[in-house]
N, C-alpha and C positions, 0 to 999 in steps of 0.2 A: 483336710476338709472332711474326710470320712468321719472323724471324731465329732465334728459339728453336726453332720448330717445324721449319724446314727443316734447321737444323744438326743437331738430334737425329735426324732421319730419315736424314741422310747419314752420321752417325758413331755409330750406336748400337753398344754392345758386345753381341755375340750369345753367349748361353750356353744350350745345349740348345735351340736353335731359337727362343728368345724374346729380343727385344732388351732389354738392360738399360740404362736411361737413367741418366745422371749427374745424380741429383737434387740434389746439392750445387751443381753448375754451374747447373742450371735455377733453383734457389732464389736463387743469387747474382745471376743475370741479372734476377730479379724484385725484387731489393733485400731479400731475406729472409736472415736469419742462421739457418742450419739447424744445430742441435746434435745430437749423437748421442742418439738416442731411448732408449738404455738408461740414460742418466743422467736420470731423471725429476726435474723441477724443480717444486716445489710452491709456490714464492713467486710474487710478482707478476712477470709477464713484461713485458719492454719491447716497444715497438713493433717489429714485424718480426722478433721472436724466435720460432723454431719448434723444438719438441722432438718432432715427429711424423714422423720420417724413415720409419718403416715404412708409415705412411699414404701419404706422398708416393710411396714406391717402388711401392706397390700401384696407385695411380692412374696413375702414369706407365706401368707395365707394361700395364695394362688399356686405357687411353685415349690414351696417347702424351704426348710432351713438350709439345706445343702446348696440349692440354687442361689439363694440370697448370699450365702457365704462366698460362693464363687464370684458373683458380681462385685461384691465389696473388695475381695482380694484382687480382682483384675484392676481395680482402680488404685488401691493403696500400695500394692506390691509391684507396680510397674513404674518405669522411669518417668519422672516428672508429672505423674498423674495424681498423687496423693491428696492434693487440695481440691480435686474435682468431684467431691461427694455431693453434687447437686441433684435434685430430684430428676431433672431432665436427663442427666448423664446416667444415673442409676436405672431409670426406666428404659432408656434406649438400650443399654447393655443387657438388661433382663429380657426385653422383647427379642433382641437379636439371638440370644442363646436359646430362648424358648422356641423361636422360629427355626433355628438350625442347631439341633442338639449335637450334631457332629463337631461343632466348635468345642464343646466341653470335652469331647473325646480326645482332643489334641493335647490335653494335659499341659506339660511344661512348654511346649511349642506355642500354645496360646498366649502364655505370659511373655514369651519372647516376641511374639507379634505385637502385643500391646506395649512393649518397651519402645517400639518404633512409632506408635500412634500418639499424637498429641491431643488428648481429649479436650483440653482448654481451647485450643484452636478450633476444633470441630464444633464445640458448643457455641463459640463466638460466631463462627460462620453460619451456623444454623439459625441463631437468633437474628443475625443481620439479614437473612433471606426474607423474613416476613412473608412466608409462603402461604399463610392461611391455614396451615396444619400445625399441630403441636410441635414444639421444638424437639421433643424427644423422638418424634417420628422422622423428622429431617435428620437428626443425629444418627439414628439407626442406619439410614441409607448411606450417609457419609462415612460412618465407621465401616460398614460392609464394603464400600468402595475402597477404603484404605486397605482393608484386609486383602481384598482381591488384587490390588496393585502390588502389595508386598509379596503375595503368593506368586505373582507373575515374575517378579524380579528374582525370586529364589529358584524358580524352574528353569 
């Protein structure tokens, strides 16, 4: 991850004072196939397929390439989550890590935690709730709850 983060910081494209990160390069480095988001795909997605380029661009712009790479890797490098590259899931994980930077400090332990978290099930539960708030917000809370439950079991 340090390679992705340091490279993006050294070579961002600057437009109107803001760095513009190459999200396609970041995605490739994380093993993600990023497709043009304007071509919505409603069928079943394959592992590591992502159609959420606008979401990735927003996250990279706000939080940087390293943060985006961590979010993508948490999805594609954990057990049974590689097909969960939906905008809601990506946004929820990004917001969670942004809210609690100590999660990123957990390193490999964080990936072990996410091996036990079923992101598809969480996304489906969040969508079914129809709570009046964005699905990504509900997912963030459900993911945090899962992490806390796992942490309690370990202690």
